[in-house]
C-alpha positions in Angstrom: 1.3 -2.7 -7.4 -1.7 -4.2 -5.5 0.4 -7.2 -4.9 2.9 -5.0 -3.4 0.4 -3.2 -1.2 -0.9 -6.7 0.0 2.6 -7.9 0.6 3.5 -4.6 2.7 0.2 -5.1 4.7 1.2 -8.7 5.3 4.6 -7.6 6.6 2.9 -5.4 8.8 0.8 -8.0 10.4 3.9 -10.1 10.8 5.8 -7.3 12.5 2.9 -6.8 14.8 2.8 -10.5 15.6 6.4 -10.4 16.7 5.9 -7.2 18.9 7.9 -5.1 16.5 5.3 -2.1 16.6 7.7 0.7 15.7 8.7 -1.2 12.5 5.1 -2.2 11.9 3.9 1.6 12.2 6.7 2.6 9.7 5.7 0.1 7.0 2.0 0.7 7.5 2.3 4.4 6.8 4.6 3.6 3.9 1.7 1.3 2.7 -0.9 4.1 3.3 1.1 6.5 1.3 1.6 4.2 -1.5 -2.1 3.5 -1.5 -3.1 7.2 -1.6 -0.6 7.7 -4.6 -2.0 4.6 -6.5 -5.5 5.9 -6.0 -4.8 9.3 -7.1 -3.1 7.8 -10.1 -6.0 5.8 -11.2 -8.5 8.5 -10.5 -6.8 11.2 -12.5 -5.6 9.0 -15.5 -7.2 9.2 -18.7 -9.3 6.1 -20.2 -7.9 4.8 -23.4 -11.0 3.3 -24.6 -11.2 3.1 -28.5 -14.6 2.5 -29.8 
């Protein structure tokens, strides 16, 4: 998942480089939504530590 987020952010930078700012903004906001989902998933999941 982290690799996907980095790939999407790299795509955003590439789109900005080629002056496709509208597409870059869409990809950026999708990436931010996925980042918030991923953070919420990890913050609320139970730890499975067996001692």
